[in-house]
C-alpha positions as a Markdown table, in Angstrom:
| # | Residue | x | y | z |
|---|---|---|---|---|
| 1 | Unk | 0.2 | 0.2 | 0.1 |
| 2 | Unk | 2.7 | 2.3 | -1.2 |
| 3 | Unk | 0.3 | 5.2 | -1.6 |
| 4 | Unk | -2.3 | 4.6 | 1.1 |
| 5 | Unk | -0.5 | 5.7 | 4.4 |
| 6 | Unk | -2.2 | 4.1 | 7.7 |
| 7 | Unk | -2.6 | 5.0 | 11.0 |
| 8 | Unk | -4.6 | 4.2 | 14.5 |
| 9 | Unk | -5.6 | 6.7 | 17.2 |
| 10 | Unk | -7.1 | 4.8 | 20.1 |
| 11 | Unk | -10.4 | 3.6 | 18.2 |
| 12 | Unk | -10.0 | 5.4 | 15.1 |
| 13 | Unk | -8.3 | 4.4 | 11.9 |
| 14 | Unk | -6.7 | 6.9 | 9.5 |
| 15 | Unk | -6.3 | 6.0 | 5.8 |
| 16 | Unk | -4.4 | 8.8 | 4.0 |
| 17 | Unk | -3.9 | 8.7 | 0.2 |
| 18 | Unk | -0.4 | 9.8 | -1.0 |
| 19 | Unk | -0.1 | 10.8 | -4.4 |
| 20 | Unk | 0.2 | 14.6 | -3.8 |
| 21 | Unk | -0.6 | 17.3 | -5.3 |
| 22 | Unk | -3.7 | 16.3 | -6.7 |
| 23 | Unk | -3.9 | 12.2 | -5.4 |
| 24 | Unk | -5.5 | 10.9 | -8.8 |
| 25 | Unk | -7.1 | 7.6 | -8.6 |
| 26 | Unk | -6.8 | 4.3 | -10.2 |
| 27 | Unk | -8.2 | 0.7 | -9.4 |
| 28 | Unk | -5.2 | -0.1 | -7.7 |
| 29 | Unk | -5.6 | 2.7 | -5.1 |
| 30 | Unk | -9.3 | 2.2 | -4.5 |
| 31 | Unk | -8.1 | -1.5 | -4.2 |
| 32 | Unk | -5.8 | -0.4 | -1.7 |
| 33 | Unk | -8.3 | 1.8 | 0.0 |
| 34 | Unk | -10.8 | -0.9 | 0.7 |
| 35 | Unk | -8.2 | -3.2 | 2.0 |
| 36 | Unk | -7.2 | -0.8 | 4.9 |
| 37 | Unk | -10.6 | -0.3 | 5.5 |
| 38 | Unk | -11.4 | -4.0 | 5.5 |
| 39 | Unk | -7.9 | -4.4 | 8.1 |
| 40 | Unk | -9.3 | -1.4 | 10.1 |
| 41 | Unk | -13.0 | -3.2 | 10.8 |
| 42 | Unk | -11.0 | -6.5 | 11.5 |
| 43 | Unk | -9.1 | -4.7 | 14.1 |
| 44 | Unk | -12.4 | -3.3 | 15.8 |
| 45 | Unk | -12.0 | 0.3 | 15.2 |
| 46 | Unk | -15.2 | 2.5 | 15.4 |
| 47 | Unk | -14.7 | 4.9 | 12.8 |
| 48 | Unk | -12.1 | 5.6 | 10.0 |
| 49 | Unk | -11.3 | 9.1 | 8.5 |
| 50 | Unk | -10.5 | 9.0 | 5.1 |
| 51 | Unk | -8.4 | 12.1 | 4.2 |
| 52 | Unk | -5.2 | 12.7 | 1.5 |
| 53 | Unk | -1.8 | 14.5 | 1.4 |
| 54 | Unk | -1.3 | 17.4 | -0.4 |
| 55 | Unk | -3.0 | 20.2 | -2.0 |
| 56 | Unk | -6.3 | 18.5 | -3.1 |
| 57 | Unk | -8.3 | 15.6 | -1.4 |
| 58 | Unk | -8.8 | 14.1 | -4.7 |
| 59 | Unk | -8.9 | 15.2 | -8.5 |
| 60 | Unk | -10.5 | 12.3 | -10.3 |
| 61 | Unk | -8.8 | 10.0 | -12.6 |
| 62 | Unk | -5.7 | 11.5 | -14.8 |
| 63 | Unk | -7.1 | 11.2 | -18.3 |
| 64 | Unk | -3.6 | 11.9 | -19.5 |
| 65 | Unk | -3.8 | 8.0 | -18.6 |
| 66 | Unk | -6.2 | 5.8 | -21.3 |
| 67 | Unk | -9.5 | 5.8 | -19.4 |
| 68 | Unk | -9.7 | 2.2 | -19.4 |
| 69 | Unk | -6.4 | 1.9 | -17.4 |
| 70 | Unk | -8.1 | 4.3 | -14.6 |
| 71 | Unk | -11.7 | 2.9 | -14.4 |
| 72 | Unk | -11.1 | -0.8 | -16.1 |
| 73 | Unk | -13.6 | -1.8 | -18.6 |
| 74 | Unk | -16.9 | -3.1 | -19.0 |
| 75 | Unk | -15.8 | -6.7 | -19.7 |
| 76 | Unk | -13.8 | -6.8 | -16.6 |
| 77 | Unk | -14.9 | -9.8 | -14.4 |
| 78 | Unk | -14.4 | -10.1 | -10.4 |
| 79 | Unk | -13.3 | -7.4 | -8.7 |
| 80 | Unk | -11.1 | -5.9 | -11.4 |
| 81 | Unk | -12.6 | -2.8 | -12.3 |
| 82 | Unk | -12.4 | 0.3 | -10.2 |
| 83 | Unk | -16.2 | 0.9 | -9.5 |
| 84 | Unk | -16.5 | -2.8 | -8.0 |
| 85 | Unk | -13.5 | -2.0 | -5.6 |
| 86 | Unk | -15.1 | 1.2 | -4.7 |
| 87 | Unk | -18.2 | -0.9 | -3.9 |
| 88 | Unk | -16.0 | -2.5 | -1.0 |
| 89 | Unk | -15.8 | 1.0 | 0.4 |
| 90 | Unk | -19.4 | 1.5 | 0.4 |
| 91 | Unk | -19.8 | -2.1 | 2.1 |
| 92 | Unk | -17.5 | -0.8 | 5.2 |
| 93 | Unk | -19.9 | -1.4 | 8.2 |
| 94 | Unk | -18.3 | 1.4 | 10.4 |
| 95 | Unk | -18.8 | 5.3 | 9.8 |
| 96 | Unk | -16.4 | 7.1 | 7.6 |
| 97 | Unk | -15.5 | 11.0 | 7.7 |
| 98 | Unk | -14.1 | 12.3 | 4.3 |
| 99 | Unk | -11.4 | 15.5 | 5.2 |
| 100 | Unk | -11.4 | 17.6 | 2.1 |
| 101 | Unk | -9.0 | 19.9 | 1.4 |
| 102 | Unk | -8.7 | 21.4 | -1.8 |
| 103 | Unk | -10.6 | 19.7 | -4.6 |
| 104 | Unk | -12.9 | 17.1 | -4.8 |
| 105 | Unk | -13.4 | 16.3 | -8.8 |
| 106 | Unk | -15.8 | 14.0 | -10.6 |
| 107 | Unk | -14.9 | 10.4 | -8.9 |
| 108 | Unk | -12.8 | 12.3 | -6.3 |
| 109 | Unk | -16.1 | 14.0 | -5.2 |
| 110 | Unk | -17.9 | 10.0 | -5.4 |
| 111 | Unk | -14.5 | 9.1 | -3.2 |
| 112 | Unk | -15.9 | 11.9 | -0.5 |
| 113 | Unk | -19.3 | 10.6 | -0.6 |
| 114 | Unk | -17.8 | 7.0 | 0.6 |
| 115 | Unk | -17.9 | 9.2 | 4.1 |
| 116 | Unk | -21.1 | 9.5 | 6.2 |
| 117 | Unk | -19.9 | 13.0 | 6.7 |
| 118 | Unk | -17.4 | 15.2 | 5.2 |
| 119 | Unk | -15.3 | 18.2 | 6.5 |
| 120 | Unk | -14.1 | 20.7 | 4.6 |
| 121 | Unk | -13.4 | 24.7 | 4.6 |
| 122 | Unk | -14.3 | 27.7 | 2.6 |
| 123 | Unk | -11.4 | 27.0 | 0.3 |
| 124 | Unk | -12.4 | 23.5 | -0.9 |
| 125 | Unk | -14.1 | 22.8 | -3.9 |
| 126 | Unk | -16.2 | 20.6 | -5.5 |
| 127 | Unk | -17.5 | 19.6 | -9.3 |
| 128 | Unk | -19.3 | 16.5 | -10.6 |
| 129 | Unk | -17.7 | 17.7 | -13.9 |
| 130 | Unk | -18.2 | 15.0 | -16.0 |
| 131 | Unk | -20.6 | 16.8 | -18.5 |
| 132 | Unk | -17.7 | 19.3 | -19.3 |
| 133 | Unk | -15.3 | 15.9 | -20.1 |
| 134 | Unk | -18.2 | 14.5 | -22.3 |
| 135 | Unk | -18.9 | 11.1 | -20.1 |
| 136 | Unk | -21.9 | 10.1 | -17.8 |
| 137 | Unk | -20.9 | 10.3 | -14.0 |
| 138 | Unk | -19.5 | 7.2 | -12.4 |
| 139 | Unk | -18.2 | 6.0 | -8.6 |
| 140 | Unk | -21.9 | 5.5 | -7.7 |
| 141 | Unk | -22.6 | 9.5 | -7.6 |
| 142 | Unk | -25.4 | 8.7 | -9.5 |
| 143 | Unk | -26.9 | 7.0 | -6.2 |
| 144 | Unk | -25.1 | 8.8 | -3.6 |
| 145 | Unk | -25.5 | 12.7 | -4.6 |
| 146 | Unk | -29.2 | 12.9 | -5.0 |
| 147 | Unk | -29.0 | 11.1 | -1.6 |
| 148 | Unk | -27.0 | 13.7 | -0.2 |
| 149 | Unk | -28.0 | 16.9 | -1.9 |
| 150 | Unk | -31.1 | 15.8 | -3.4 |
| 151 | Unk | -32.6 | 15.2 | -6.4 |
| 152 | Unk | -32.7 | 18.9 | -7.9 |
| 153 | Unk | -29.0 | 19.9 | -6.9 |
| 154 | Unk | -27.5 | 16.7 | -8.0 |
| 155 | Unk | -29.1 | 17.4 | -11.3 |
| 156 | Unk | -27.9 | 20.9 | -11.3 |
| 157 | Unk | -24.3 | 20.0 | -10.6 |
| 158 | Unk | -24.5 | 16.9 | -13.3 |
| 159 | Unk | -25.6 | 19.0 | -16.2 |
| 160 | Unk | -23.4 | 22.2 | -15.8 |
| 161 | Unk | -20.2 | 20.8 | -14.2 |
| 162 | Unk | -20.2 | 23.9 | -12.3 |
| 163 | Unk | -17.6 | 24.4 | -9.2 |
| 164 | Unk | -18.9 | 25.1 | -5.8 |
| 165 | Unk | -17.0 | 26.5 | -2.8 |
| 166 | Unk | -17.1 | 25.3 | 0.5 |
| 167 | Unk | -19.9 | 27.0 | 1.8 |
| 168 | Unk | -22.1 | 26.8 | -1.1 |
| 169 | Unk | -21.5 | 22.8 | -0.4 |
| 170 | Unk | -22.4 | 23.3 | 3.0 |
| 171 | Unk | -25.7 | 25.1 | 2.5 |
| 172 | Unk | -26.6 | 22.4 | -0.1 |
| 173 | Unk | -25.6 | 19.9 | 2.6 |
| 174 | Unk | -22.7 | 18.2 | 0.6 |
| 175 | Unk | -20.4 | 19.4 | 3.8 |
| 176 | Unk | -21.4 | 18.5 | 7.1 |
| 177 | Unk | -18.6 | 20.8 | 8.9 |
| 178 | Unk | -16.9 | 24.1 | 7.4 |
| 179 | Unk | -13.6 | 25.0 | 9.3 |
| 180 | Unk | -10.7 | 26.4 | 8.4 |
| 181 | Unk | -8.3 | 24.9 | 6.3 |
| 182 | Unk | -5.6 | 24.1 | 8.6 |
| 183 | Unk | -8.2 | 22.4 | 11.0 |
| 184 | Unk | -10.0 | 20.0 | 8.4 |
| 185 | Unk | -8.2 | 17.1 | 9.6 |
| 186 | Unk | -8.3 | 17.8 | 13.0 |
| 187 | Unk | -12.0 | 18.4 | 13.1 |
| 188 | Unk | -12.6 | 15.2 | 11.2 |
| 189 | Unk | -10.7 | 12.9 | 14.0 |
| 190 | Unk | -12.6 | 15.0 | 16.4 |
| 191 | Unk | -15.8 | 13.8 | 14.6 |
| 192 | Unk | -14.5 | 10.2 | 14.5 |
| 193 | Unk | -13.7 | 10.0 | 18.1 |
| 194 | Unk | -17.1 | 11.7 | 19.2 |
| 195 | Unk | -18.2 | 8.7 | 17.1 |
| 196 | Unk | -16.1 | 6.3 | 18.6 |
| 197 | Unk | -17.3 | 7.1 | 22.2 |
| 198 | Unk | -20.9 | 5.7 | 21.4 |
| 199 | Unk | -21.2 | 1.9 | 21.4 |
| 200 | Unk | -20.3 | 0.4 | 18.3 |
| 201 | Unk | -23.0 | -2.0 | 18.5 |
| 202 | Unk | -25.6 | 0.7 | 18.6 |
| 203 | Unk | -23.9 | 3.0 | 15.9 |
| 204 | Unk | -22.9 | 0.0 | 13.5 |
| 205 | Unk | -26.6 | -1.4 | 13.8 |
| 206 | Unk | -28.7 | 2.0 | 13.8 |
| 207 | Unk | -26.2 | 3.0 | 10.1 |
| 208 | Unk | -27.1 | -0.4 | 9.1 |
| 209 | Unk | -30.4 | 0.5 | 9.1 |
| 210 | Unk | -30.1 | 3.9 | 7.8 |
| 211 | Unk | -28.0 | 2.9 | 4.6 |
| 212 | Unk | -30.0 | -0.3 | 3.9 |
| 213 | Unk | -29.8 | -1.2 | 0.4 |
| 214 | Unk | -27.3 | 1.5 | -0.2 |
| 215 | Unk | -24.3 | -0.6 | -1.2 |
| 216 | Unk | -26.5 | -2.9 | -3.5 |
| 217 | Unk | -28.0 | 0.0 | -5.0 |
| 218 | Unk | -24.6 | 1.4 | -5.9 |
| 219 | Unk | -23.4 | -1.9 | -7.1 |
| 220 | Unk | -26.2 | -1.8 | -9.5 |
| 221 | Unk | -25.6 | 1.7 | -10.4 |
| 222 | Unk | -21.7 | 1.5 | -11.2 |
| 223 | Unk | -22.5 | -1.3 | -13.7 |
| 224 | Unk | -24.5 | 0.4 | -15.5 |
| 225 | Unk | -22.5 | 4.1 | -15.1 |
| 226 | Unk | -19.2 | 2.1 | -16.2 |
| 227 | Unk | -21.3 | 0.8 | -19.6 |
| 228 | Unk | -22.4 | 4.1 | -20.2 |
| 229 | Unk | -18.9 | 5.7 | -19.5 |
| 230 | Unk | -17.6 | 3.3 | -22.2 |
| 231 | Unk | -19.8 | 4.3 | -24.7 |
| 232 | Unk | -18.6 | 7.9 | -24.2 |
| 233 | Unk | -15.2 | 7.2 | -24.1 |
| 234 | Unk | -15.0 | 6.4 | -27.8 |
| 235 | Unk | -16.5 | 9.7 | -28.7 |
| 236 | Unk | -15.2 | 12.8 | -30.5 |
| 237 | Unk | -16.8 | 14.7 | -27.0 |
| 238 | Unk | -14.9 | 12.8 | -24.7 |
| 239 | Unk | -11.4 | 13.5 | -26.7 |
| 240 | Unk | -12.7 | 17.1 | -27.2 |
| 241 | Unk | -13.1 | 17.5 | -23.4 |
| 242 | Unk | -9.9 | 16.1 | -22.1 |
| 243 | Unk | -8.4 | 18.4 | -24.5 |
| 244 | Unk | -10.0 | 21.3 | -23.3 |
| 245 | Unk | -9.1 | 20.8 | -19.8 |
| 246 | Unk | -5.6 | 20.1 | -20.5 |
| 247 | Unk | -5.5 | 23.2 | -22.4 |
| 248 | Unk | -7.7 | 25.0 | -19.7 |
| 249 | Unk | -10.2 | 26.7 | -22.2 |
| 250 | Unk | -14.0 | 25.9 | -22.5 |
| 251 | Unk | -14.8 | 22.9 | -24.4 |
| 252 | Unk | -16.5 | 23.2 | -28.0 |
| 253 | Unk | -19.0 | 19.7 | -28.0 |
| 254 | Unk | -20.3 | 18.8 | -31.3 |
| 255 | Unk | -22.4 | 15.8 | -29.6 |
| 256 | Unk | -20.8 | 13.2 | -31.8 |
């Protein structure tokens, strides 16, 4: 797990993504996070803080690489593609608090929604920028984002690909605690420790009730998301979206 740093403080596990400054993910990194979460659960820990080194929490996939290298393909079997690894994170039975500094972009936003709660600052930025890149949302966001912010706000973020600030994210319910940037991780740890004081039997049972069927819904959604993405990755619009992002300009999509 060279890119995932693990720590334990009392009953709380800390999993830090260590690919600064942008912490781009791939299926190997998400698989390593899933292994870390499983290890924390096996050790009897009661809460997990998910955080990242560097300037940004997670800028999603690195599209300077072929999309199939990052996400996998719809033909993958077993647990080989990224989204099947992501579902393992959502099946974790203990609460997760995401400490989000800087940007949570695309699939990075999806990763932040693995958390039951998100701690951020006014300088944090959130965007579901898939439509600006020319492809369907992934990482279970078609399920998780509407669940957290409501269908209307989720549609607005998906259709526009707009970037929102920490306070805007708090206003729509995407962020739970807004603190100064240098206090994000301490505040996330404090919340995890507060949860860990409660009875783990009661917390995990209540969480299972509140999240009943969620992981299964995400598993089904990610299979659909991946199939849609595979179609879109072959389009001219996707190629234009990636070029426009690299060149820091507005995309000129043709619908082809």
